[in-house]
GUVEX-546998 format. One record per residue (C-alpha): residue number from 1; z, x, y. Coordinates in Angstrom, 3 decimals, always signed. Example, Ala and Ser with C-alpha at 12.3 -4.5 7.8 and 13.67 -1.06 7.14 Angstrom:
<rs>
- num, w, u, v
- 1, +7.800, +12.300, -4.500;
- 2, +7.140, +13.670, -1.060;
</rs>
This chain:
<rs>
- num, w, u, v
- 1, -83.812, +247.070, +81.979;
- 2, -80.471, +247.327, +83.612;
- 3, -77.824, +245.302, +81.710;
- 4, -74.171, +244.573, +81.930;
- 5, -72.361, +243.382, +78.907;
- 6, -68.958, +241.936, +79.012;
- 7, -66.598, +241.572, +76.000;
- 8, -62.937, +241.124, +75.495;
- 9, -62.546, +237.392, +76.213;
- 10, -60.829, +235.008, +73.673;
- 11, -57.886, +232.424, +73.460;
- 12, -54.537, +233.705, +74.421;
- 13, -51.164, +231.896, +75.138;
- 14, -49.508, +231.790, +78.377;
- 15, -47.962, +235.171, +79.340;
- 16, -50.278, +236.998, +77.053;
- 17, -52.692, +239.723, +77.994;
- 18, -56.371, +240.460, +77.611;
- 19, -58.805, +243.377, +78.547;
- 20, -62.267, +242.547, +79.649;
- 21, -64.804, +245.254, +79.361;
- 22, -68.325, +245.523, +81.259;
- 23, -70.459, +248.001, +79.537;
- 24, -73.346, +249.234, +81.613;
- 25, -76.832, +250.453, +80.511;
- 26, -79.464, +252.006, +82.594;
- 27, -77.121, +252.111, +85.515;
- 28, -74.356, +254.446, +86.372;
- 29, -71.433, +252.370, +86.997;
- 30, -69.427, +254.761, +89.238;
- 31, -72.470, +254.847, +91.540;
- 32, -71.722, +251.447, +92.798;
- 33, -68.994, +249.064, +93.737;
- 34, -67.972, +246.549, +91.074;
- 35, -66.642, +243.140, +91.189;
- 36, -65.200, +240.760, +88.639;
- 37, -65.853, +236.949, +89.136;
- 38, -64.716, +233.907, +87.420;
- 39, -65.918, +230.350, +87.093;
- 40, -63.893, +227.415, +85.814;
- 41, -65.069, +224.297, +84.761;
- 42, -66.193, +222.146, +87.719;
- 43, -65.412, +224.943, +90.221;
- 44, -67.564, +227.483, +91.997;
- 45, -67.691, +231.033, +90.911;
- 46, -64.750, +233.123, +92.782;
- 47, -64.179, +236.738, +93.266;
- 48, -61.164, +237.939, +91.188;
- 49, -61.341, +241.646, +91.758;
- 50, -63.296, +244.581, +93.433;
- 51, -63.233, +248.207, +93.324;
- 52, -65.281, +250.230, +95.746;
- 53, -67.805, +252.831, +94.798;
- 54, -65.182, +255.538, +95.436;
- 55, -62.516, +253.895, +93.536;
- 56, -60.228, +254.210, +96.572;
- 57, -60.193, +250.616, +97.563;
- 58, -59.400, +247.751, +95.253;
- 59, -58.883, +244.130, +96.376;
- 60, -57.627, +241.264, +94.455;
- 61, -57.839, +237.303, +94.874;
- 62, -54.275, +236.251, +95.945;
- 63, -53.476, +234.389, +92.627;
- 64, -54.008, +237.421, +90.404;
- 65, -52.293, +240.129, +92.522;
- 66, -49.814, +241.946, +90.601;
- 67, -51.126, +240.621, +87.166;
- 68, -54.805, +242.032, +87.084;
- 69, -56.107, +245.462, +87.542;
- 70, -59.609, +246.639, +87.912;
- 71, -60.833, +249.977, +86.843;
- 72, -63.677, +252.106, +85.443;
- 73, -64.094, +254.787, +82.852;
- 74, -67.053, +256.940, +83.993;
- 75, -67.567, +258.728, +80.610;
- 76, -68.016, +255.429, +78.949;
- 77, -70.006, +253.898, +81.837;
- 78, -67.680, +250.830, +81.484;
- 79, -65.625, +248.736, +83.890;
- 80, -62.437, +246.783, +82.974;
- 81, -60.276, +244.033, +83.996;
- 82, -56.831, +244.272, +82.658;
- 83, -55.125, +240.815, +82.710;
- 84, -51.421, +240.579, +82.224;
- 85, -49.082, +237.521, +82.434;
- 86, -51.988, +235.112, +81.880;
- 87, -51.656, +231.518, +83.152;
- 88, -53.620, +228.435, +81.917;
- 89, -55.304, +228.276, +85.463;
- 90, -56.803, +231.711, +84.647;
- 91, -59.074, +229.905, +82.165;
- 92, -62.670, +230.500, +83.236;
- 93, -65.828, +232.444, +82.382;
- 94, -65.427, +235.857, +83.707;
- 95, -68.477, +237.848, +84.992;
- 96, -68.860, +241.383, +85.995;
- 97, -71.236, +242.160, +88.947;
- 98, -72.790, +245.633, +89.916;
- 99, -75.461, +246.377, +92.324;
- 100, -77.160, +242.998, +92.240;
- 101, -76.969, +242.609, +88.445;
- 102, -74.490, +239.992, +86.684;
- 103, -73.361, +240.164, +83.068;
- 104, -73.704, +237.265, +80.539;
- 105, -69.946, +236.420, +81.084;
- 106, -67.011, +236.234, +78.639;
- 107, -64.899, +233.098, +77.970;
- 108, -61.255, +233.446, +78.633;
- 109, -58.909, +230.502, +77.697;
- 110, -55.145, +230.595, +78.246;
- 111, -53.549, +227.791, +76.169;
- 112, -50.520, +227.178, +73.840;
</rs>
């Protein structure tokens, strides 16, 4: 069964950093494009970051540009979302998405 497992979420003060991981099983992560989404309470799920299959193209939601970086480690078969300069409005459940498969999500809370 294809599976994506996110980790790395947690509670961090404003201005802090987190690195989210998306470990893939029964799926070769660098064979597909990968996306990170987030969903805050009472809001719709939104696309945060995207990396193309080749890795040559990356796209970010405007509010995270310059703060978040999407990447992949092909040896570890894992995707990442490095999040710096976190803000309270970044608080949400974060999901990775690859080839039609969603991970279970990881909670990120930015609060002092």
